[in-house]
C-alpha positions in Angstrom: -28.8 -20.4 28.0 -28.9 -19.1 24.5 -25.5 -20.4 23.7 -26.5 -23.9 24.6 -29.5 -23.8 22.2 -27.5 -22.7 19.2 -27.2 -25.4 16.6 -25.6 -23.6 13.7 -21.8 -23.6 14.0 -21.0 -22.7 10.4 -22.4 -20.1 8.1 -22.3 -20.0 4.3 -21.6 -16.7 2.6 -23.5 -16.0 -0.5 -21.3 -15.7 -3.6 -21.5 -12.8 -6.1 -21.8 -15.3 -9.0 -21.6 -19.0 -9.8 -19.8 -18.3 -13.2 -16.2 -19.4 -12.9 -15.0 -16.7 -15.3 -16.7 -14.0 -13.3 -15.4 -15.4 -10.1 -11.8 -15.3 -11.4 -12.3 -11.7 -12.7 -13.8 -10.6 -9.3 -10.9 -12.3 -7.5 -8.4 -10.4 -9.6 -10.3 -7.1 -9.1 -10.7 -7.5 -5.3 -7.2 -8.7 -4.8 -5.9 -5.6 -6.7 -8.1 -3.3 -4.7 -6.9 -5.0 -1.4 -3.2 -4.5 -2.3 -3.8 -0.9 -3.4 -5.7 -0.1 -0.2 -2.9 -1.7 2.1 0.0 -0.1 0.2 -1.7 3.3 -0.3 -2.7 3.6 3.4 0.7 2.3 4.6 2.4 5.0 2.5 0.2 7.7 4.0 1.2 6.5 7.5 4.9 6.2 6.7 5.1 9.6 4.9 3.3 11.5 7.7 5.4 9.7 10.4 8.7 10.6 8.6 7.9 14.2 7.7 7.9 16.6 10.7 6.1 19.3 8.6 3.1 17.0 8.4 2.8 16.6 12.2 -0.4 18.7 12.3 -3.9 17.9 13.4 -5.2 17.4 9.9 -2.5 14.7 9.1 -2.9 13.2 12.5 -6.5 12.4 11.8 -5.5 11.3 8.3 -3.3 8.6 9.9 -6.2 7.4 12.0 -8.3 7.2 8.8 -5.7 5.2 7.0 -5.5 2.7 9.9 -9.3 2.4 10.0 -9.4 1.8 6.2 -6.8 -1.0 6.6 -8.8 -2.6 9.5 -12.0 -2.5 7.4 -10.5 -4.1 4.2 -8.5 -6.6 6.2 -11.5 -7.8 8.1 -13.6 -8.4 4.9 -11.5 -9.0 1.8 -9.4 -12.1 2.8 -12.6 -14.1 3.4 -14.2 -12.7 0.2 -11.1 -13.7 -1.8 -11.2 -17.2 -0.2 -14.9 -17.6 -1.0 -14.4 -16.8 -4.7 -11.8 -19.5 -5.3 -12.4 -22.1 -2.6 -14.6 -22.5 0.6 -17.4 -20.0 1.2 -18.1 -21.1 4.7 -17.2 -19.2 7.9 -17.4 -20.4 11.5 -19.7 -18.8 14.0 -16.7 -17.4 15.9 -15.1 -16.2 12.6 -18.4 -14.5 11.6 -18.6 -12.7 15.0 -15.0 -11.6 14.7 -15.5 -10.3 11.2 -18.7 -8.5 12.3 -16.9 -6.9 15.3 -13.9 -5.5 13.4 -16.0 -4.3 10.5 -18.5 -2.6 12.8 -15.6 -1.1 14.9 -14.0 0.4 11.8 -17.2 1.6 10.3 -18.4 3.2 13.5 -15.1 4.8 14.2 -14.8 6.1 10.7 -18.1 7.9 10.9 -17.0 9.6 14.1 -13.6 10.4 12.7 -15.2 12.2 9.7 -17.0 14.5 12.2 -13.7 15.1 14.0 -12.0 15.9 10.7 -14.8 18.3 9.7 -14.5 20.0 13.1 -10.7 20.4 12.6 -11.3 22.0 9.2 -14.0 24.3 10.6 -11.6 25.6 13.3 -8.8 26.0 10.8 -10.8 28.1 8.4 -13.3 29.9 10.6 -11.1 30.4 13.7 -7.6 30.6 12.3 -6.1 32.8 15.1 -7.4 30.5 17.8 -6.8 27.2 15.9 -3.4 26.4 17.5 -4.8 26.6 21.0 -8.2 24.9 20.2 -6.6 22.0 18.4 -3.4 21.4 20.4 -1.9 18.0 20.8 -3.9 16.9 23.8 -7.2 17.8 22.1 -6.3 15.7 19.0 -5.4 12.7 21.1 -8.6 13.0 23.2 -10.7 13.2 20.0 -8.9 10.2 18.5 -9.3 8.2 21.7 -13.0 9.1 21.8 -13.4 8.0 18.2 -11.7 4.6 18.7 -13.3 3.9 22.1 -16.9 4.7 21.0 -16.4 2.6 17.9 -15.2 -0.3 20.0 -18.1 0.2 22.4 -20.7 0.1 19.7 -19.1 -2.9 18.0 -18.9 -4.8 21.4 -22.5 -4.0 22.2 -24.0 -5.0 18.9 -21.8 -8.1 18.6 -22.6 -9.1 22.1 -26.3 -8.9 21.4 -25.9 -11.2 18.4 -24.0 -13.6 20.6 -27.1 -14.0 22.7 -29.3 -15.1 19.8 -30.2 -18.7 18.7 -29.4 -19.8 15.2 -31.2 -23.1 14.4 -30.9 -22.9 10.6 -30.9 -22.1 7.7 -27.2 -20.9 7.7 -26.9 -19.1 4.3 -26.0 -15.5 4.9 -27.5 -13.5 1.9 -24.4 -11.3 1.8 -20.7 -11.7 0.9 -19.5 -11.1 4.6 -21.0 -11.2 8.1 -22.9 -7.9 8.5 -25.4 -7.5 11.3 -28.7 -7.0 9.3 -28.5 -10.1 7.1 -27.3 -12.2 10.1 -30.3 -11.2 12.2 -32.6 -12.6 9.5 -31.3 -16.1 10.2 -32.0 -16.1 14.0 -34.7 -18.3 15.3 -35.1 -16.2 18.4 -36.5 -12.7 18.9 -34.3 -9.9 17.4 -36.4 -7.0 18.7 -33.6 -5.7 21.0 -31.0 -6.1 18.3 -33.1 -4.3 15.8 -33.8 -1.4 18.2 -30.1 -1.1 19.1 -29.0 -1.3 15.5 -31.4 1.4 14.4 -30.3 3.6 17.4 -26.7 3.2 16.5 -27.5 4.0 12.9 -29.3 7.2 13.9 -26.5 8.3 16.2 -23.5 7.3 14.1 -24.9 8.0 10.6 -27.6 10.6 11.1 -26.1 12.7 13.9 -22.6 12.6 12.5 -23.8 13.5 9.0 -25.7 16.4 10.5 -22.7 17.7 12.4 -20.5 17.3 9.4 -23.0 19.1 7.2 -23.2 22.0 9.8 -19.4 22.2 9.9 -19.1 22.5 6.1 -22.0 24.9 6.0 -20.0 27.2 8.3 -16.9 26.6 6.2 -18.7 27.5 2.9 -20.1 30.6 4.5 -16.7 31.6 5.6 -15.2 31.0 2.2 -17.9 33.2 0.6 -16.6 36.1 2.7 -13.1 35.8 1.1 -12.9 38.6 -1.4 -10.3 37.2 -3.9 -11.0 34.2 -6.1 -7.5 32.9 -5.5 -8.1 33.1 -1.7 -11.4 31.2 -2.1 -9.7 28.4 -4.1 -6.8 28.2 -1.6 -9.2 28.0 1.4 -11.5 25.5 -0.2 -8.6 23.3 -1.3 -7.7 22.6 2.3 -11.0 20.7 2.9 -12.1 19.6 -0.6 -10.5 16.2 -0.3 -12.2 15.5 2.9 -15.5 16.7 1.5 -15.2 14.3 -1.5 -14.5 11.3 0.8 -17.3 12.2 3.2 -19.8 12.6 0.4 -18.9 9.2 -1.2 -18.9 7.4 2.2 -22.1 8.8 3.6 -24.0 8.4 0.4 -23.3 4.7 0.3 -23.6 4.0 4.1 -26.9 5.9 4.4 -28.3 4.0 1.4 -27.4 0.7 3.1 -28.4 1.4 6.7 -31.2 4.0 6.5 -33.6 1.9 4.4 -37.0 0.5 5.6 -36.0 -3.1 5.1 -33.2 -4.7 6.9 -30.7 -6.8 5.1 -28.7 -6.5 1.9 -29.8 -9.4 -0.2 -30.2 -7.8 -3.6 -27.4 -7.3 -6.1 -27.6 -3.5 -6.1 -27.3 -3.6 -2.3 -24.2 -5.7 -2.5 -22.6 -3.4 -5.1 -23.3 -0.4 -2.8 -21.7 -2.2 0.1 -18.6 -2.9 -2.0 -18.3 0.8 -2.5 -17.9 1.7 1.2 -16.1 -1.5 2.3 -13.6 -1.9 -0.5 -13.6 0.9 -3.1 -13.6 3.9 -0.7 -10.7 2.6 1.5 -8.8 2.1 -1.8 -9.6 5.6 -3.1 -9.0 7.5 0.1 -5.1 7.6 -0.3 -5.5 8.8 -3.9 -8.1 11.5 -3.1 -6.0 12.9 -0.2 -2.6 12.8 -1.9 -3.1 13.6 -5.6 -3.6 17.4 -5.1 -1.5 17.7 -1.9 1.9 19.2 -2.6 3.1 18.8 1.0 2.3 15.1 0.9 4.0 14.7 -2.5 7.1 16.3 -1.0 7.0 13.8 1.9 6.7 10.9 -0.5 9.7 12.1 -2.4 11.6 12.0 0.9 10.6 8.4 1.3 11.6 7.6 -2.3 14.4 10.0 -3.3 14.8 8.3 -6.7 11.2 8.8 -7.7 10.5 11.4 -10.4 9.4 14.9 -9.3 
């Protein structure tokens, strides 16, 4: 069996730098981003949960996004912080666990963006039928599909990695256990893994990007038919935050996964990966709340003493 032939039990994660001062600076930066991501997304969940006027499909999906962002950062950053100040090794089981939860959150988030774009499409292009088309059961079904498909994809890709042999070397040319750089270390054939990874990329990144683009194309066409400038601004403001997040997320994910060469060994690749694994989950709460008056009102209910 493949498991019996595996000799590598511990992997070494490649550090960003060997300079002690830069390591300390990166530790402070990543720790701050980690705290902001956890606190910001937790506030989103608490505010929406405690405010009945936010119990709408848009905010329901926003809660799911906040949970996924917390899963993503929690699966990666603790080990990154540890490797910056102490041990940069990770066990084989720990590597697979990190890979599974990261792939689950990434896959589910791509699907969730499409669901959120569909919600905005119905709200803007079919306002009279919106309440019926996006009733509670539909929202729950969409969320269940997002989470289950993400879990299925993560289980499939992680299970295929589990069948591989790793005879050495054990240095992962990345700062966490991502599938492409790990496949480069296998001493057995990774043809099936490569095919399934590319297939998942095409479906999750390419197809969802296409569906999201189509949804926003219809939304923009609908906005152009609004006669007043004020009406156009008000209509576009309901989906501008989501459009910003989707643009930032897809631009970095597509760069990383839809490239001819597998792996993320170069410094620019690592920096791009930092954007969608660490920076984007941190910025999401700020992007969605800075211009949202309803959410600001909900936060004031949570913190009555906060300035208005």
